[in-house]
KEKE-3310 file (N, C-alpha, C; in steps of 0.2 Angstrom, whole numbers, plus 5000, padded with zeros to 4 digits):
npx = (4855:4870:4876:4884:4901:4911:4923:4937:4949:4965:4975:4972:4965:4977:4971:4964:4964:4979:4971:4960:4951:4936:4929:4933:4928:4933:4927:4932:4921:4920:4928:4933:4942:4951:4941:4934:4941:4949:4958:4967:4978:4990:4993:5010:5016:5023:5017:5022:5015:5014:5017:5010:5015:4996:4989:4981:4987:4992:4981:4971:4979:4978:4966:4962:4966:4957:4961:4954:4940:4930:4922:4915:4909:4923:4934:4942:4949:4961:4950:4940:4927:4929:4924:4911:4896:4896:4909:4925:4934:4946:4952:4955:4961:4977:4980:4987:5000:5008:5022:5022:5024:5029:5041:5034:5038:5036:5045:5050:5052:5061:5069:5065:5056:5045:5044:5039:5025:5016:5012:5010:4998:4988:4990:4992:5004:5016:5029:5044:5037:5037:5048:5056:5052:5054:5067:5072:5066:5073:5085:5084:5081:5091:5097:5099:5108:5107:5095:5094:5092:5085:5075:5076:5092:5093:5097:5087:5085:5087:5076:5066:5065:5066:5052:5046:5054:5042:5032:5035:5034:5020:5018:5012:5002:5004:5011:5010:5018:5017:5028:5038:5053:5053:5054:5068:5086:5096:5106:5101:5093:5093:5098:5086:5076:5083:5079:5066:5068:5072:5063:5054:5058:5058:5044:5033:5017:5016:5010:5014:5016:5027:5041:5055:5058:5067:5069:5056:5058:5067:5058:5046:5030:5023:5015:5010:4999:4994:4984:4975:4963:4962:4968:4981:4988:4996:5005:5018:5034:5043:5037:5027:5035:5048:5040:5028:5013:5004:5004:5002:5012:5021:5028:5027:5036:5048:5050:5052:5062:5073:5076)
npy = (5801:5795:5776:5769:5771:5758:5746:5751:5743:5731:5729:5740:5748:5747:5757:5763:5778:5787:5795:5809:5823:5830:5843:5850:5862:5875:5887:5900:5905:5922:5918:5912:5898:5891:5882:5873:5862:5850:5836:5821:5811:5795:5780:5776:5787:5806:5818:5837:5851:5870:5885:5905:5911:5908:5903:5894:5881:5872:5872:5864:5851:5847:5844:5834:5827:5825:5834:5849:5852:5849:5863:5858:5846:5832:5822:5807:5794:5780:5777:5776:5785:5797:5809:5805:5806:5789:5786:5776:5790:5783:5773:5774:5788:5776:5776:5784:5794:5813:5828:5843:5858:5863:5852:5846:5837:5829:5834:5830:5818:5803:5805:5790:5786:5795:5790:5780:5781:5782:5770:5760:5768:5771:5759:5749:5740:5731:5734:5729:5726:5740:5749:5738:5741:5756:5758:5753:5762:5774:5771:5773:5788:5787:5794:5784:5784:5793:5787:5790:5803:5818:5828:5843:5841:5841:5844:5855:5849:5836:5836:5835:5825:5813:5817:5812:5799:5793:5798:5786:5775:5773:5762:5771:5773:5784:5801:5814:5831:5846:5860:5857:5858:5871:5878:5877:5877:5886:5877:5863:5859:5850:5836:5832:5835:5823:5811:5812:5812:5795:5789:5793:5787:5772:5771:5775:5785:5802:5816:5834:5847:5862:5874:5871:5871:5866:5854:5848:5847:5839:5829:5829:5818:5824:5844:5854:5868:5882:5896:5908:5898:5891:5878:5882:5882:5864:5849:5840:5840:5848:5855:5863:5872:5874:5878:5892:5896:5903:5923:5923:5912:5914:5925:5921:5912:5920:5928:5918:5910:5923:5922)
npz = (6245:6244:6244:6258:6261:6253:6266:6268:6257:6258:6247:6236:6220:6205:6197:6203:6209:6220:6227:6227:6225:6219:6216:6230:6243:6253:6265:6275:6288:6277:6268:6256:6253:6247:6231:6222:6218:6207:6209:6205:6211:6208:6210:6219:6213:6212:6216:6218:6223:6220:6223:6228:6246:6255:6243:6248:6245:6258:6266:6256:6256:6270:6270:6264:6273:6282:6291:6293:6290:6273:6263:6254:6239:6236:6246:6239:6242:6238:6232:6243:6249:6260:6264:6266:6278:6283:6285:6293:6299:6303:6303:6288:6289:6294:6280:6281:6278:6287:6286:6297:6293:6307:6318:6329:6340:6353:6369:6380:6375:6368:6352:6349:6358:6352:6340:6341:6349:6344:6336:6348:6355:6343:6334:6341:6344:6350:6364:6361:6346:6342:6347:6337:6326:6324:6328:6314:6307:6309:6309:6292:6289:6291:6303:6312:6324:6334:6341:6355:6360:6362:6356:6359:6358:6345:6329:6317:6304:6309:6318:6309:6301:6313:6311:6301:6300:6312:6304:6295:6303:6304:6293:6281:6266:6257:6257:6263:6265:6269:6265:6270:6273:6277:6289:6291:6291:6279:6277:6280:6277:6262:6268:6272:6259:6255:6260:6256:6244:6243:6247:6236:6228:6233:6226:6236:6236:6235:6241:6239:6246:6242:6240:6236:6222:6214:6218:6214:6201:6200:6206:6207:6198:6193:6193:6202:6201:6209:6214:6222:6227:6214:6205:6191:6180:6178:6175:6168:6175:6168:6160:6166:6174:6164:6154:6160:6155:6159:6165:6180:6182:6177:6184:6196:6196:6192:6203:6213:6209:6211:6225)
capx = (4857:4873:4876:4891:4907:4915:4927:4944:4952:4974:4978:4966:4966:4982:4967:4960:4967:4975:4971:4956:4947:4933:4927:4932:4930:4934:4927:4933:4918:4917:4936:4934:4950:4948:4934:4933:4950:4950:4963:4970:4985:4987:4997:5015:5015:5024:5013:5020:5011:5018:5011:5014:5004:4987:4984:4976:4990:4992:4973:4970:4982:4975:4958:4965:4962:4948:4960:4949:4933:4929:4916:4910:4916:4924:4941:4942:4957:4957:4940:4933:4924:4931:4919:4904:4897:4897:4917:4928:4941:4950:4954:4958:4971:4980:4984:4991:5007:5008:5022:5020:5033:5035:5042:5028:5041:5038:5049:5051:5054:5066:5069:5066:5049:5044:5042:5034:5021:5006:5010:5007:4993:4987:4988:4993:5010:5020:5036:5047:5040:5035:5054:5060:5052:5055:5072:5074:5064:5077:5090:5080:5082:5098:5094:5100:5113:5102:5088:5091:5092:5080:5072:5083:5099:5094:5095:5082:5085:5086:5068:5060:5068:5060:5045:5048:5052:5035:5026:5033:5033:5013:5018:5008:5003:5005:5013:5010:5022:5019:5032:5043:5060:5056:5056:5075:5091:5097:5112:5099:5084:5096:5095:5075:5075:5085:5076:5059:5067:5072:5055:5050:5062:5054:5038:5027:5014:5019:5009:5019:5017:5032:5044:5059:5059:5077:5065:5050:5061:5070:5057:5039:5027:5018:5019:5001:5000:4988:4983:4968:4960:4962:4973:4979:4992:4996:5007:5024:5039:5047:5031:5028:5043:5048:5037:5023:5008:5001:5007:5006:5015:5025:5029:5030:5042:5053:5051:5056:5070:5076:5083)
capy = (5797:5790:5771:5770:5770:5752:5746:5751:5736:5734:5728:5743:5743:5750:5759:5769:5783:5785:5802:5810:5828:5832:5851:5852:5868:5873:5893:5901:5911:5923:5922:5905:5895:5883:5884:5868:5858:5843:5835:5816:5807:5788:5776:5779:5794:5811:5825:5844:5859:5879:5893:5905:5910:5909:5902:5887:5874:5870:5872:5859:5844:5849:5844:5828:5817:5829:5838:5854:5849:5853:5864:5854:5840:5824:5817:5801:5790:5773:5778:5776:5795:5800:5812:5801:5802:5781:5783:5776:5792:5785:5765:5775:5787:5776:5776:5794:5799:5817:5829:5845:5862:5861:5844:5844:5832:5829:5839:5823:5813:5802:5800:5782:5785:5797:5788:5775:5782:5781:5763:5755:5770:5768:5754:5740:5734:5727:5738:5726:5727:5748:5748:5739:5748:5764:5760:5752:5767:5779:5772:5775:5792:5794:5796:5779:5786:5798:5787:5790:5809:5824:5835:5849:5841:5837:5851:5857:5846:5831:5832:5836:5816:5811:5818:5810:5792:5791:5793:5780:5771:5769:5761:5773:5769:5788:5803:5821:5835:5850:5863:5852:5861:5881:5881:5875:5884:5881:5871:5856:5858:5845:5832:5832:5834:5816:5806:5812:5809:5789:5789:5797:5782:5768:5770:5780:5790:5809:5825:5837:5857:5865:5880:5869:5870:5861:5845:5847:5845:5832:5822:5825:5817:5832:5848:5862:5880:5885:5904:5914:5897:5884:5874:5889:5876:5858:5846:5839:5848:5852:5860:5869:5876:5878:5883:5893:5897:5913:5928:5919:5908:5918:5931:5918:5908:5925:5929:5909:5909:5928:5921)
capz = (6250:6242:6247:6263:6258:6258:6269:6266:6255:6262:6240:6232:6213:6203:6194:6205:6211:6228:6233:6220:6224:6219:6213:6233:6244:6259:6265:6283:6288:6270:6264:6251:6251:6240:6222:6220:6214:6207:6207:6207:6212:6203:6215:6216:6208:6215:6215:6218:6224:6221:6224:6235:6252:6254:6236:6246:6245:6265:6266:6250:6262:6276:6267:6262:6278:6284:6300:6289:6286:6267:6263:6251:6235:6241:6246:6239:6245:6236:6228:6247:6249:6268:6268:6268:6284:6287:6283:6295:6295:6308:6297:6281:6293:6296:6276:6274:6283:6286:6290:6295:6292:6312:6319:6333:6343:6361:6369:6385:6375:6365:6347:6348:6361:6349:6335:6344:6354:6339:6336:6354:6352:6337:6331:6347:6344:6357:6367:6359:6342:6341:6347:6332:6319:6328:6325:6306:6304:6310:6303:6287:6287:6293:6311:6321:6335:6339:6347:6362:6360:6364:6351:6359:6359:6337:6324:6316:6299:6308:6318:6304:6301:6317:6314:6295:6302:6315:6301:6291:6306:6305:6290:6277:6256:6254:6262:6265:6266:6272:6269:6276:6275:6276:6296:6293:6288:6271:6276:6285:6268:6259:6269:6273:6253:6250:6264:6253:6236:6242:6247:6227:6221:6229:6226:6241:6234:6240:6241:6242:6244:6241:6238:6234:6216:6211:6221:6213:6198:6197:6208:6203:6192:6192:6196:6201:6202:6213:6216:6222:6227:6212:6199:6186:6179:6177:6173:6171:6180:6167:6155:6171:6176:6161:6147:6160:6150:6161:6164:6185:6184:6178:6189:6202:6198:6195:6210:6218:6206:6213:6229)
cpx = (4863:4872:4883:4896:4912:4921:4933:4950:4959:4974:4973:4970:4975:4979:4962:4966:4971:4973:4968:4952:4944:4929:4924:4934:4931:4932:4928:4927:4918:4923:4932:4941:4953:4942:4934:4936:4947:4957:4964:4981:4987:4994:5006:5019:5021:5020:5016:5018:5013:5013:5013:5007:5001:4983:4980:4981:4991:4981:4970:4973:4978:4968:4958:4963:4960:4952:4957:4948:4933:4921:4911:4914:4917:4929:4940:4949:4954:4950:4935:4935:4923:4928:4911:4904:4897:4904:4921:4934:4946:4955:4958:4964:4974:4985:4989:4994:5008:5012:5021:5028:5033:5036:5036:5034:5038:5042:5053:5051:5057:5065:5062:5058:5044:5038:5038:5029:5015:5008:5009:5003:4987:4984:4992:5000:5013:5026:5040:5046:5039:5045:5056:5058:5052:5061:5075:5071:5071:5082:5087:5081:5087:5098:5096:5106:5109:5095:5085:5091:5088:5079:5077:5091:5100:5093:5089:5077:5084:5080:5066:5060:5065:5054:5042:5044:5047:5032:5024:5034:5026:5012:5012:5006:5004:5006:5011:5011:5017:5025:5034:5050:5058:5056:5065:5078:5092:5101:5108:5093:5088:5098:5089:5075:5077:5082:5067:5063:5068:5066:5050:5053:5062:5049:5032:5024:5015:5013:5011:5020:5024:5036:5052:5060:5064:5070:5060:5053:5061:5065:5050:5037:5025:5017:5011:5005:4996:4987:4976:4963:4958:4965:4975:4982:4995:5001:5017:5030:5043:5044:5030:5032:5047:5048:5030:5018:5004:5005:5009:5007:5022:5030:5029:5036:5049:5054:5053:5064:5074:5082:5085)
cpy = (5794:5782:5773:5768:5762:5751:5746:5743:5735:5732:5731:5745:5749:5757:5763:5773:5783:5791:5802:5817:5827:5838:5851:5861:5867:5884:5893:5906:5913:5924:5916:5904:5891:5882:5880:5866:5851:5840:5826:5813:5798:5790:5778:5782:5800:5816:5831:5851:5865:5882:5899:5908:5914:5909:5897:5880:5871:5868:5862:5853:5842:5846:5835:5822:5821:5833:5847:5850:5852:5855:5859:5851:5835:5825:5811:5797:5783:5771:5778:5785:5795:5804:5813:5800:5797:5780:5781:5782:5789:5776:5773:5780:5787:5774:5784:5796:5806:5821:5836:5849:5862:5854:5841:5835:5835:5829:5833:5821:5813:5805:5794:5784:5791:5793:5777:5773:5779:5773:5761:5761:5766:5760:5745:5737:5735:5735:5736:5727:5734:5749:5746:5742:5754:5764:5759:5760:5773:5778:5771:5781:5792:5794:5787:5777:5788:5795:5791:5799:5811:5827:5841:5848:5838:5847:5849:5848:5840:5830:5831:5826:5812:5809:5813:5802:5791:5793:5789:5775:5765:5765:5763:5770:5776:5795:5811:5827:5840:5861:5858:5855:5869:5882:5881:5876:5879:5876:5865:5856:5848:5836:5828:5830:5824:5810:5805:5809:5801:5789:5789:5791:5773:5768:5773:5783:5795:5815:5830:5847:5860:5871:5879:5869:5863:5854:5843:5846:5842:5826:5819:5823:5823:5837:5855:5868:5883:5896:5905:5906:5891:5885:5879:5883:5871:5855:5845:5844:5852:5858:5866:5874:5880:5882:5886:5895:5905:5913:5925:5919:5911:5919:5928:5917:5911:5926:5923:5911:5916:5927:5913)
cpz = (6244:6247:6250:6259:6260:6259:6266:6261:6256:6253:6235:6225:6211:6199:6195:6210:6220:6233:6224:6225:6219:6218:6223:6236:6249:6262:6273:6283:6278:6265:6259:6248:6245:6238:6221:6214:6215:6205:6210:6205:6210:6211:6216:6213:6213:6212:6221:6218:6227:6220:6230:6242:6252:6248:6239:6249:6251:6269:6262:6255:6267:6276:6265:6269:6285:6290:6296:6289:6279:6268:6258:6244:6239:6240:6248:6240:6244:6235:6236:6248:6257:6269:6267:6277:6288:6286:6290:6294:6300:6305:6293:6285:6291:6289:6276:6282:6281:6290:6289:6293:6299:6312:6326:6339:6349:6364:6376:6383:6369:6360:6346:6353:6358:6345:6334:6348:6350:6341:6341:6352:6350:6335:6335:6344:6351:6361:6362:6348:6338:6340:6343:6325:6319:6326:6317:6302:6303:6307:6294:6285:6290:6299:6318:6329:6336:6343:6351:6365:6360:6358:6351:6355:6347:6336:6322:6311:6304:6313:6315:6301:6306:6312:6307:6296:6308:6312:6297:6298:6309:6298:6284:6270:6254:6261:6261:6265:6264:6271:6270:6278:6273:6282:6294:6289:6282:6273:6276:6278:6265:6263:6272:6264:6249:6253:6256:6244:6237:6243:6241:6227:6222:6232:6233:6236:6241:6236:6243:6240:6248:6239:6235:6228:6209:6213:6218:6204:6192:6201:6205:6197:6189:6195:6197:6202:6204:6213:6218:6223:6224:6207:6194:6182:6182:6176:6173:6173:6174:6159:6164:6174:6171:6158:6150:6156:6156:6164:6175:6187:6183:6183:6194:6204:6197:6198:6211:6216:6207:6219:6229)
residu = (MET:THR:ASP:ALA:PRO:ALA:ALA:PRO:SER:SER:THR:PRO:SER:ALA:ASP:ILE:PRO:ALA:ILE:GLU:LEU:ARG:GLY:LEU:ARG:LYS:ALA:PHE:GLY:ASP:ASN:GLU:VAL:LEU:LYS:GLY:ILE:ASP:LEU:SER:VAL:ALA:PRO:LYS:LYS:VAL:ILE:CYS:ILE:ILE:GLY:ALA:SER:GLY:SER:GLY:LYS:SER:THR:LEU:LEU:ARG:CYS:VAL:ASN:ARG:LEU:GLU:GLU:PRO:SER:GLY:GLY:GLN:VAL:LEU:ILE:ASP:GLY:ILE:ASP:ILE:THR:HIS:PRO:ASP:CYS:ASP:LEU:ASP:LEU:VAL:ARG:GLN:ARG:ILE:GLY:MET:VAL:PHE:GLN:GLN:PHE:ASN:LEU:PHE:PRO:HIS:LEU:SER:ALA:LEU:ASP:ASN:VAL:THR:LEU:ALA:GLN:ARG:LYS:VAL:LEU:ARG:ARG:SER:ASP:GLU:GLN:ALA:ASP:GLU:VAL:ALA:ARG:ALA:VAL:LEU:ASP:ARG:VAL:GLY:LEU:ALA:GLU:LYS:ALA:ASP:ALA:TYR:PRO:SER:GLN:LEU:SER:GLY:GLY:GLN:GLN:GLN:ARG:VAL:ALA:ILE:ALA:ARG:ALA:LEU:ALA:MET:ASN:PRO:GLU:MET:MET:LEU:PHE:ASP:GLU:ALA:THR:SER:ALA:LEU:ASP:PRO:GLU:LEU:VAL:GLY:ASP:VAL:LEU:ASP:VAL:MET:ARG:THR:LEU:ALA:SER:GLU:GLY:MET:THR:MET:LEU:VAL:VAL:THR:HIS:GLU:MET:GLY:PHE:ALA:ARG:ARG:VAL:ALA:ASP:HIS:VAL:VAL:PHE:MET:ASP:GLN:GLY:VAL:ILE:CYS:GLU:GLN:GLY:PRO:PRO:ASP:GLN:VAL:LEU:GLY:THR:PRO:GLN:THR:PRO:ARG:LEU:GLN:GLN:PHE:LEU:GLU:LYS:VAL:LEU:GLU:HIS)
# end
């Protein structure tokens, strides 16, 4: 038995990975979806994960904050093993913002109320403080004028930007994006990607599952190609996307670039 993890530090060391996966495995019954993933994400870096449907990308992301329970291996956040039974998972999760493919907004709440809810319930912020933070992050994603609008009154792209604002309102140190643009009409994708690019330029640590190859090429510090539950290739965007080394990645990129 290893020692219990230390309490989270408010100022993690720059040489400790923000996210580190060691031999991460995940199986659903007899179906092994992740087959021993090793991956390190340095602070303030953007890692894009690409690959075909069913390659394990979203499962990997959901294991990072234990929305899916790993079957084996370790997940470390700022050096803290969050798979350890004595880890205060709720405390560590406050460091991690997550944006899903579906927006998951409460339809009966305004944009402002969607953004204030978790602040009040989880962080125990006062109504006034939560409101101030919510208006600031809505402005940050270009939706200051939509604070009183309900989800049904917003486009898909605007709803996704509210979802990003909701995550940012919790002051996360890192953000996980799971195909954040795949449910959007093509003309609405750009505004969401612009917000993500801005976050990257501001130094937000980001782990991004995406099929947007242009975003990966321009914004990522590191691109990871997954296939059948393993990492097949990884490296700088120009290398992975420009000179793929394996036939499987070559085939994948040819199909993606056809569309």
